[in-house]
C-alpha atoms as one frame of an Amber mdcrd trajectory, in Angstrom:
protein
 -15.726  33.773  31.399 -12.048  32.742  31.844 -11.978  34.167  35.363 -15.014
  32.079  36.282 -13.495  28.981  34.722 -10.403  29.498  36.867 -12.489  30.043
  39.998 -14.546  26.938  39.289 -11.423  24.932  38.382 -13.627  21.938  37.512
 -10.798  19.420  37.501  -9.035  20.869  40.553  -5.803  21.614  38.709  -2.820
  23.306  40.322  -2.439  27.093  40.086  -1.314  28.119  36.571  -2.538  24.755
  35.259  -6.297  25.380  35.452  -6.785  25.101  31.673  -4.586  22.044  31.145
  -7.642  19.763  30.863  -9.793  22.057  28.691 -10.965  19.911  25.771 -13.695
  21.801  23.938 -15.498  25.105  23.389 -18.928  25.198  21.714 -20.514  28.496
  20.642 -24.308  28.588  20.364 -24.381  31.831  18.342 -22.241  34.865  17.687
 -23.970  37.670  19.590 -21.356  39.651  21.487 -22.688  38.758  24.940 -21.743
  35.163  24.111 -18.379  35.840  22.459 -16.954  38.938  24.164 -14.486  36.836
  26.169 -13.716  34.375  23.376 -10.138  35.483  22.702  -9.649  36.360  26.352
 -10.375  32.733  27.227  -7.439  31.508  25.179  -5.181  34.354  26.274  -5.750
  33.427  29.923  -5.419  29.748  29.130  -2.086  30.407  27.413  -0.604  31.344
  30.796  -2.540  28.748  32.769  -1.749  25.348  31.346  -3.180  25.229  27.831
   0.227  24.231  26.498  -0.132  20.902  28.307  -3.143  19.721  26.289  -2.515
  16.417  24.535  -4.303  17.435  21.339  -5.769  20.673  19.951  -8.837  22.003
  21.762 -12.046  21.402  19.826 -13.785  24.685  18.964 -17.098  24.497  17.105
 -19.537  27.273  16.323 -21.875  28.766  13.716 -20.563  29.366  10.231 -20.646
  32.351   7.908 -23.954  33.731   6.644 -24.653  34.633   3.037 -27.314  37.298
   3.660 -27.253  40.478   5.719 -29.641  40.956   8.640 -32.872  42.650   7.573
 -32.952  46.192   8.964 -35.704  47.143  11.406 -35.862  50.568   9.728 -35.276
  49.914   6.046 -35.427  53.599   5.105 -32.616  54.650   7.445 -30.623  51.425
   7.506 -26.846  51.922   7.559 -24.684  50.206   5.014 -23.044  46.956   6.061
 -19.983  47.107   8.271 -17.090  45.051   6.871 -18.822  44.695   3.484 -16.372
  42.074   2.183 -17.602  39.669   4.870 -20.441  41.305   6.826 -21.706  38.117
   8.529 -18.576  36.153   9.492 -18.605  32.747  11.144 -16.599  31.175  13.940
 -13.477  30.474  11.874 -13.584  34.012  10.459 -13.985  35.510  13.934 -11.141
  33.426  15.345  -8.738  34.352  12.566  -9.661  38.051  12.791  -9.162  38.146
  16.561  -5.826  36.399  16.369  -4.736  38.797  13.622  -5.808  41.759  15.736
  -3.709  40.498  18.664  -0.712  39.610  16.494   1.591  42.058  18.297   0.937
  40.447  21.661   0.993  36.920  20.247   4.322  37.422  18.482   5.872  39.066
  21.540   4.763  36.296  23.858   5.759  33.464  21.539   9.158  34.950  20.658
  10.103  36.680  23.911   8.363  34.571  26.581   8.699  31.237  24.818   5.004
  30.428  24.978   3.679  27.735  22.615   2.165  28.745  19.256  -1.329  29.599
  20.462  -3.274  29.126  17.230  -1.837  25.625  16.827  -3.486  24.615  20.114
  -6.980  25.069  18.650  -8.971  22.990  16.158 -11.573  25.534  15.016 -14.343
  24.525  12.618 -17.646  26.022  11.530 -20.745  23.909  12.136 -22.629  22.991
   8.965 -26.357  22.386   9.499 -27.524  19.474   7.324 -30.086  20.491   4.732
 -29.958  24.202   5.562 -30.485  26.700   2.741 -29.963  30.438   2.393 -33.699
  30.899   2.986 -33.256  29.728   6.584 -31.250  32.878   7.323 -34.382  35.059
   7.230 -36.819  32.659   8.929 -38.158  33.405  12.416 -39.003  29.737  13.023
 -36.480  27.054  12.191 -37.783  24.035  10.250 -38.254  20.803  12.170 -35.128
  18.678  12.020 -33.246  15.855  13.671 -30.244  16.508  15.909 -26.906  16.136
  14.159 -23.445  15.299  15.485 -20.865  18.087  15.719 -18.228  16.233  17.762
 -17.613  12.767  19.152 -14.737  11.155  21.000 -14.309   8.376  23.568 -15.773
  10.534  26.362 -18.579  12.625  24.879 -20.923  12.882  21.938 -22.057  16.402
  21.096 -25.160  16.893  18.981 -26.812  20.130  17.911 -30.039  21.478  16.481
 -31.111  24.833  15.048 -33.243  26.987  17.354 -35.115  30.301  17.057 -33.181
  33.466  17.850 -34.168  35.641  14.908 -32.605  37.710  13.427 -29.382  35.949
  14.442 -28.622  32.861  12.369 -27.512  30.254  12.922 -28.439  29.821  16.570
 -27.821  26.373  18.019 -28.640  24.279  21.058 -26.209  21.544  22.113 -26.584
  18.170  23.787 -23.667  16.498  25.568 -24.058  12.734  26.106 -21.514  11.014
  28.358 -21.280   7.879  30.479 -22.241  10.076  33.449 -25.426  11.422  31.870
 -26.718  13.970  29.380 -26.840  17.757  29.472 -28.654  20.023  27.014 -27.825
  23.721  26.681 -30.539  25.700  24.912 -28.510  28.701  23.817 -30.646  31.770
  23.190 -33.973  30.681  21.740 -37.662  31.262  21.662 -39.993  28.289  22.101
 -39.323  25.700  19.400 -40.146  22.004  18.938 -36.526  21.481  17.886 -35.333
  22.077  21.444 -37.797  19.501  22.757 -36.528  17.022  20.166 -32.911  17.551
  21.197 -33.645  17.384  24.937 -35.743  14.204  24.983 -35.134  12.357  28.270
 -31.979  14.320  29.069 -30.760  14.402  32.661 -30.304  18.185  32.748 -31.714
  20.966  30.579 -29.924  24.288  31.022 -32.290  26.808  29.464 -32.378  30.571
  28.980 -35.392  32.526  30.259 -36.940  35.984  30.006 -39.382  37.667  32.393
 -42.581  38.773  30.634 -43.171  41.516  33.216 -39.857  43.031  32.159 -40.938
  42.978  28.522 -44.331  44.523  29.275 -42.872  47.244  31.488 -39.728  48.323
  29.662 -41.118  48.004  26.146 -44.752  48.938  26.794 -44.754  51.456  23.927
 -42.557  49.390  21.582 -44.721  46.460  20.584 -42.387  45.424  17.769 -39.455
  44.927  20.134 -41.721  43.310  22.739 -42.917  40.727  20.224 -39.348  40.117
  19.098 -38.252  39.395  22.670 -41.099  36.922  23.151 -40.136  35.081  19.964
 -36.354  35.206  20.326 -36.316  34.263  24.026 -38.438  31.919  26.140 -40.830
  33.493  28.658 -40.735  31.932  32.110 -44.434  31.060  31.880 -43.798  28.813
  28.872 -40.676  27.016  30.025 -42.121  24.469  32.457 -44.321  22.754  29.863
 -41.384  22.678  27.431 -39.179  20.875  29.952 -42.017  18.533  30.891 -42.675
  17.580  27.267 -38.967  16.925  26.774 -39.017  14.570  29.761 -35.888  16.008
  31.358 -35.046  15.200  34.964 -33.672  18.606  35.982 -34.404  22.085  34.646
 -31.779  24.759  35.295 -32.443  28.404  34.422 -29.566  30.543  33.223 -29.068
  33.616  31.002 -31.737  35.369  33.078 -33.271  38.408  31.371 -33.164  40.766
  33.146 -30.304  39.551  35.298 -31.621  40.800  38.648 -35.435  40.895  38.820
 -37.361  39.591  41.803 -36.514  35.890  41.681 -40.133  34.869  42.180 -40.845
  35.985  38.628 -38.611  33.222  37.341 -40.321  30.689  39.611 -43.116  30.677
  37.026 -40.825  28.455  34.956 -41.496  25.682  37.452 -45.228  25.625  36.727
 -46.109  22.578  34.660 -42.772  20.843  35.328 -42.575  17.827  37.619 -38.804
  17.404  37.814 -36.000  19.036  39.791 -35.799  22.809  39.386 -32.910  25.211
  39.902 -32.232  28.892  39.186 -28.510  29.090  38.516 -26.171  31.407  40.374
 -22.447  31.847  39.854 -20.249  28.802  40.506 -23.166  26.497  41.278 -22.389
  22.793  41.190 -25.377  20.814  39.900 -25.254  17.002  39.715 -25.982  15.549
  36.299 -27.921  12.714  37.875 -29.742  13.174  41.137 -28.731  10.752  43.945
């Protein structure tokens, strides 16, 4: 992730200043494929301009869970790892990572004169209004209204709970600016909440899974196959979702699997009348079409 940010260099900063305009990081959920580069991002940024930010970088993500994930095989389920806090949230994860890298952090701050890294971040867990412990074991999130997780003079960020069972919370985000609106689905199965959040947005960036992949790889594992259909959105269902939301542009990302025949993902265009794009690395997609 940090390497791609540097290659993209969205604000065309000078070399070693690429992160000087980074303002916010929003985590949809805490699966490792979405957080593996989390500390690495700030470590790279430390050497590439993060010390020039005018105020701490906004970091928002899911909070701590109270209940442990239900085991697929209850009889042979292992005991919880890290039993004192088995389902940590974003603040917990941040503090643990920084503690784990304390040797490097102390060396760099004391020997290289780098700024105090943790002080450059404003990290907070997202609290979902009205959520209860019971939500943590639900496959389908209750219907709800979007809620604000950040707002400043340039952007308003709202969120909504989506379906990525057994992970909880899983969130989708909407970014509203003077230049237009972008919705990022995060990992989710089909849910009315996503349609609510994405109403009339300029761009919907949505995950997608290929049903042929599910049927082929997990042909003799119906339980896992059903899970994948519920926790991700099949390409054949995505077009109508985007159409009902009334978005102008649908962009596919987080392709599962990552390299199937691309025509399988073209099924996501069926039932959608707007602009359609399958994302590739370093694509530049206008928020509003000319």
